[in-house]
C-alpha positions in Angstrom: -0.2 0.3 -0.3 1.3 3.6 -1.0 -1.3 5.5 -1.8 -4.7 5.6 -0.1 -7.8 7.9 -1.5 -10.1 9.5 1.5 -13.1 9.8 0.4 -14.9 13.0 2.6 -12.4 15.0 4.5 -14.7 16.4 7.2 -13.5 16.2 11.1 -12.7 12.1 10.2 -11.5 12.0 6.9 -9.4 15.1 7.5 -7.4 12.9 11.0 -7.3 10.0 8.9 -5.5 11.8 6.2 -3.0 13.2 8.9 -2.4 9.4 10.1 -1.7 8.0 6.8 0.7 11.2 6.0 2.4 10.4 8.9 2.8 7.3 8.4 4.3 8.0 4.6 1.9 7.2 2.4 0.4 9.0 -0.5 -3.4 10.5 0.2 -5.3 11.6 -2.9 -8.6 13.4 -0.9 -11.3 14.7 -2.3 -14.9 16.2 -0.7 -17.5 17.7 -2.6 -18.1 20.7 0.1 -17.3 24.0 -0.9 -14.2 24.7 0.6 -13.4 21.6 1.7 -9.5 21.7 0.9 -8.5 24.7 2.6 -10.5 23.0 5.1 -8.3 20.3 5.2 -5.2 22.0 4.7 -6.3 24.2 7.7 -7.1 20.9 9.7 -3.2 19.6 9.0 -1.4 22.2 10.1 2.0 20.9 11.1 1.3 17.5 9.2 4.0 17.7 5.9 1.4 17.7 2.8 3.4 17.3 0.5 2.8 14.1 0.0 -1.2 15.2 -0.1 -3.5 15.5 -3.7 -7.1 17.0 -3.5 -9.3 16.3 -6.6 -12.9 17.0 -7.0 -13.9 13.7 -8.3 -14.6 11.1 -6.0 -13.8 8.0 -9.1 -10.5 9.9 -10.0 -9.3 9.6 -6.2 -10.1 5.7 -6.1 -8.8 5.1 -9.3 -5.2 5.9 -8.3 -5.8 4.3 -5.0 -4.6 1.3 -3.5 -6.9 1.4 -0.5 -9.9 3.6 -0.1 -11.5 5.2 3.3 -14.6 6.2 2.8 -16.0 9.2 5.3 -18.8 10.5 3.8 -22.3 11.0 5.6 -24.6 8.1 7.3 -27.3 7.6 5.0 -28.2 4.6 2.8 -29.1 6.7 -0.3 -25.6 9.1 -0.1 -23.4 5.8 0.2 -25.0 3.9 -2.5 -24.4 6.3 -4.7 -20.7 7.3 -3.7 -19.9 3.4 -3.9 -21.2 3.3 -6.5 -18.6 5.7 -7.9 -16.2 4.1 -5.9 -16.6 0.5 -7.2 -16.6 1.3 -10.5 -13.4 3.3 -10.4 -11.1 1.4 -8.3 -9.0 -1.5 -9.6 -10.9 -4.7 -8.5 -8.1 -5.6 -5.6 -8.9 -2.6 -3.9 -10.3 -2.7 -0.5 -13.2 0.2 -0.3 -13.7 0.1 3.5 -16.4 2.6 5.1 -15.7 5.1 8.6 -19.6 4.5 9.2 -20.5 4.3 12.5 -23.1 2.3 12.4 -24.4 0.9 9.2 -23.7 -2.4 8.0 -21.2 -3.4 5.6 -24.0 -5.5 3.7 -26.3 -2.5 3.2 -23.2 -0.4 2.3 -22.2 -3.0 -0.4 -25.5 -2.7 -2.4 -23.8 0.2 -3.9 -21.4 -2.2 -4.9 -23.0 -4.4 -7.9 -19.6 -5.1 -9.4 -17.1 -6.3 -6.4 -19.9 -6.5 -3.3 -16.7 -8.9 -1.9 -14.2 -5.9 -1.3 -16.7 -3.8 0.8 -15.9 -3.9 4.5 -16.3 -1.5 7.6 -13.3 0.2 8.7 -14.6 2.0 11.4 -12.3 4.0 13.6 -12.8 6.7 17.0 -12.3 10.0 16.9 -9.8 11.1 16.5 -8.3 8.1 14.3 -4.6 9.8 14.2 -4.6 9.4 18.1 -6.8 6.7 19.1 -5.7 3.3 18.1 -9.3 1.5 17.7 -10.4 0.2 14.3 -13.7 -1.7 14.1 -13.0 -3.9 10.9 -16.3 -5.4 10.3 -17.2 -7.9 7.1 -21.0 -7.8 5.7 -22.8 -10.8 3.6 -20.2 -10.8 0.9 -17.2 -9.4 2.8 -14.4 -11.9 1.1 -12.4 -13.3 3.8 -8.9 -11.9 2.5 -10.6 -8.8 2.2 -10.5 -8.4 6.2 -7.2 -9.8 6.2 -6.0 -7.1 3.8 -7.7 -4.5 5.7 -6.7 -5.6 9.6 -2.9 -5.9 7.7 -3.7 -2.7 6.4 -4.4 -1.0 9.8 -2.1 -2.3 11.8 1.2 -1.1 9.2 -0.3 2.3 10.2 -0.4 2.1 14.0 -4.1 1.0 14.5 -4.9 -1.6 17.1 -8.2 -3.6 14.8 -10.6 -5.8 16.3 -12.5 -8.2 13.4 -16.0 -8.7 14.2 -17.3 -11.7 13.5 -20.7 -11.0 12.3 -22.5 -7.5 11.7 -24.5 -5.5 14.2 -26.1 -2.1 14.2 -23.3 0.2 15.7 -21.0 -2.4 15.7 -19.3 -3.0 19.3 -17.9 0.2 20.6 -20.6 2.1 19.9 -22.9 0.1 21.5 -21.3 -0.3 24.7 -21.1 3.6 24.8 -25.0 3.9 23.6 -25.6 1.5 27.1 -24.1 3.7 28.9 -25.3 6.6 27.7 -28.9 4.7 27.8 -28.6 5.2 31.8 -27.0 8.4 32.2 -29.5 10.5 30.0 -31.8 8.0 31.9 -30.1 9.4 35.7 -30.3 13.5 34.8 -34.3 12.9 33.3 -35.3 11.3 36.7 -33.3 14.0 38.5 -30.5 11.3 40.2 -27.6 13.7 39.0 -26.7 16.4 36.9 -24.4 16.6 33.5 -21.4 17.2 35.2 -22.1 15.1 38.2 -22.4 11.9 35.5 -19.1 13.1 33.4 -17.3 13.3 36.8 -18.0 10.1 37.7 -16.9 8.3 34.7 -13.8 10.5 34.0 -12.5 10.4 37.8 -13.9 6.9 38.4 -14.3 3.7 36.0 -13.0 5.7 33.1 -9.8 6.1 34.2 -9.4 2.5 34.8 -11.0 1.6 31.2 -8.3 3.8 29.6 -6.0 1.0 30.7 -7.7 -1.8 30.6 -10.5 -2.9 29.1 -14.0 -3.9 31.6 -13.8 -7.7 31.5 -10.3 -7.8 32.5 -10.8 -4.8 34.9 -13.7 -6.5 36.5 -11.3 -9.4 36.5 -8.9 -7.8 38.8 -11.5 -6.3 41.2 -12.1 -9.4 42.4 -8.6 -9.9 43.4 -6.7 -13.7 43.8 -10.4 -15.0 43.1 -10.3 -12.8 39.9 -13.5 -12.6 37.6 -15.2 -16.0 38.8 -15.3 -14.7 42.4 -16.8 -11.4 41.6 -19.7 -13.4 39.3 -20.3 -15.4 42.3 -20.5 -12.6 44.6 -21.9 -9.6 42.1 -23.9 -11.4 39.6 -27.4 -11.3 41.8 -27.4 -7.3 42.7 -25.8 -6.7 39.5 -29.2 -8.5 38.1 -31.0 -6.5 40.1 -29.3 -3.0 38.9 -29.9 -4.2 35.5 -33.9 -4.6 36.4 -33.5 -0.9 37.5 -32.0 0.7 34.5 -33.9 3.6 32.5 -35.7 3.4 29.5 -35.2 6.7 28.4 -36.8 8.4 24.9 -34.7 11.7 23.6 -37.3 13.8 24.0 -37.2 17.9 23.1 -37.1 18.6 26.8 -34.8 15.8 27.4 -32.1 16.9 25.1 -32.8 20.6 25.3 -31.3 19.8 29.5 -28.8 17.6 28.3 -27.3 20.6 26.4 -27.6 23.1 28.7 -26.2 20.5 31.0 -23.2 20.4 28.8 -23.2 24.5 28.4 -22.8 24.6 32.2 -20.2 22.4 32.1 -17.8 24.1 29.7 -18.9 27.4 30.6 -15.1 28.5 31.3 -13.5 26.3 28.6 -13.3 27.2 25.1 -14.0 23.9 22.8 -10.4 24.4 20.8 -8.9 24.5 24.6 -10.4 21.2 25.6 -9.8 19.3 22.1 -6.0 20.3 22.6 -5.8 19.2 26.4 -8.2 15.9 25.7 -5.3 15.1 22.8 -3.0 16.0 24.8 -3.7 13.6 27.4 -4.5 10.8 25.3 -1.1 11.4 23.5 0.4 10.9 27.1 -1.8 8.2 27.8 -1.1 6.0 25.1 2.9 6.9 25.2 2.3 5.3 28.8 0.7 2.6 28.0 3.1 1.6 25.4 6.0 1.7 27.8 4.0 -0.7 30.0 4.5 -4.2 27.9 2.3 -6.4 30.0 -0.6 -4.7 29.2 -2.8 -6.3 27.1 
């Protein structure tokens, strides 16, 4: 792989572009939005862009690529139209990967009548140039070797790919996030806690451990010498009671307004740009610290 087509250069596409350029790849980027090239180059400030080329047409970008990373809007009709262009233009062996955060690859592949077997989800977490996770999800028609090549490619640029055995809406990480959001929204709706309190509970509690190890290993460690078996024996029954008490929430206009107001109040003293910069700085330090610990899985 020497040339990657980045199709769609919004927040995710720009971050992918930064990652690919930092790994010495040539990038052919494209986005139909007015001013897209200027915004992309502005977002890449500090990143060498001598290997970046911007073109107006997605087909032209795909025609020159060894791998395609698509980052268009989360709409089936848009994906189908876009992938029809990519399918027509890209060489038959080129993987067409979508950053879609929730659409099924089998649905996206309907836009590829020529080679649906090369369509796969390659869903990153924002910002992709910092956070290693990428979820590789095959569809019904995806060839196993396409999944292998996608995993190998993402690994080569420093990502930490995981391979799903079958497709589900939202993949893995977003489904886990959605479960947490459901209860967080419910706690706010029921007046149990404020938005800021819930953010604090996660950011200064379990979120710190989750940033180091996953939920299963963390739970195992909390069981001491008895490990996960001990935890499940002693905390399994009360956990089931908590599950039964979790809230079923609907995003009413009133609840949405409450959530937005809560975040606005929490961030009243912090500008968005400063917050993003601080978040990214901590992420970089955390990833460096994890890399220095060989015993972490």
